[in-house]
N, C-alpha and C positions, 0 to 999 in steps of 0.2 A: 620636409618642414614639420610632417606630424613625428619623425624621428625626434627633432630636437624638443616640440612639445611635450612629448613621451619623456626626454633626460629633463627637461626641466622640473615636471611632475616629481619623477622620480627622484632630484635631487629634494624637492622642498618638501615630499615626505617625508625622504630620510634622516633629514635637519628639524622634523619637526618630532620625531620620535626619537632618538638621538642625533644630538647636535655633530659629534667627529666624524658618524656617518654621513654627511655630506659631503665631504670633500671627498671620500671614497667612493663614493656614488660620482661623483663629477668627474673624476678622474678615471673613471670603466666607460665615462660617452664622453669624452674629450672634450671635457669642457675648459673654459678658461678660466684663471683667477677671479677676475673681476665677476664672470657669471657666476661662478660657484658662492663667491661672498655676497655676491644679491640675493640668491637663490637661498642662501641660509640663512639670511637674515628673514625674507619670504617666510621660508617656512617655521621658523620660531615663533615669526609674531602670528601667523597663521596659528599654530597650536594654542598661543598664548589667550588672542584674542577668542577663539572656539571655547574656549576652557573658562573664561572669566566672563562671557556674556550669555552665549548659546546653552551652553554644557555643564559647565564650573557645577553648577549644583546638584544638573539630576545625576552626575558621573562621580561626583565628590558622595553624596550620599549612597550613591549605588558601591563606591567601596566600601563605606564606610559599615553599612548592611553585609557586605560578602565577605572580601579580602581580609577588615580588619576587626571583623566580629572577633572577641576573644582572644585578641592578642594583646600581648602587656602594655600597657601604655606609654609607660617609660624603658624605654630599651639604650642601650649608651650611643643608638645613631639619631633617635628621637632627642635625647638629651644634647648631644652636639650640635642639631636643630637648632633646639630651643635657645642653648649657649648661642648661637649665631644670629640668632633672629633679637634676642635681648641685648647685644651688645653692636649689632650693625642694624637692624631692622630692614624693612625691604631692601635697603642698598645690597647690604649681604646677602642676601635670598638672591638676588636678580643678579648680582656681580657672579656668583658660584653656580648658578641654574647651568649654565652651556656647560662648566666642565664637571663638576660635579653630580648633578640632580637629573639631568635631563629635561626640558622644556614642557614637556607632564610633569615629572615631577615636583619642579623650582615652581609652576605655576598651581598645582594644587596645596602644596607647601606654603606658597602666600597667600591663597585663599584662605584655610583653614586657620593663619593667624588674624584674618577678618581685616585685611587689608584693603583700600579700596582700587575698585576695578581699574580704575582711569591711572592710579599712581603705578597700579601691577604694570597694567599696558607699556607706560612711556618707560619704565626702570628696565624690562625686560626689554626693551626694546633698543635703550640704550648700550645696555650688558649684548644682545647681539649685535649690536655694532661694534662695540669694542673687542670681543671675542671671534667673530667671524673673522677679519685677516689675519689674525693671530693664530687660529685654527687650521684656515685652509692654506696658508703660508707652510705651517710646521707639516700638515698631513701631508700634502705636497712634497716635501723635503723629505719624509720619511719615505712616502711609495715610490718616490725615487731611486733612493739608497735600495731598499730591499729590489725592485726592479734591475737594478746595476749588478745586484748579487746575484739574482737568478739567472740573467745572460750572459753570465761570463761562462 
């Protein structure tokens, strides 16, 4: 029982940090696809909720004072983010979060553009529900292929 809880917490933590790490961690613990999908959604949403409600302002303020201090405001990366935000708004940011930004990065981007917290949580949830099955199945196929090459 405790092994299962540790496996679940590991997948939640991995998915909350970098979305594609969730399926890799789930395969390491031999979890099913459905468990993986549910835990990936839970991991991303845990990160989104923590950053939008409890830690977002503190974390974002800390980043601005330490890591982003003295950086160029307009780099090619930030220009692309602003372009996506201007064209697609929060829906575009949320849609690209699991694939390009990571749950932490996408949430901080949405917060920095001044979006409402409820909208951020809703759109990130819809994005997580969309991308979790795709990512889990895709990563499962890749891992199965790599394992078949290794075990030949």
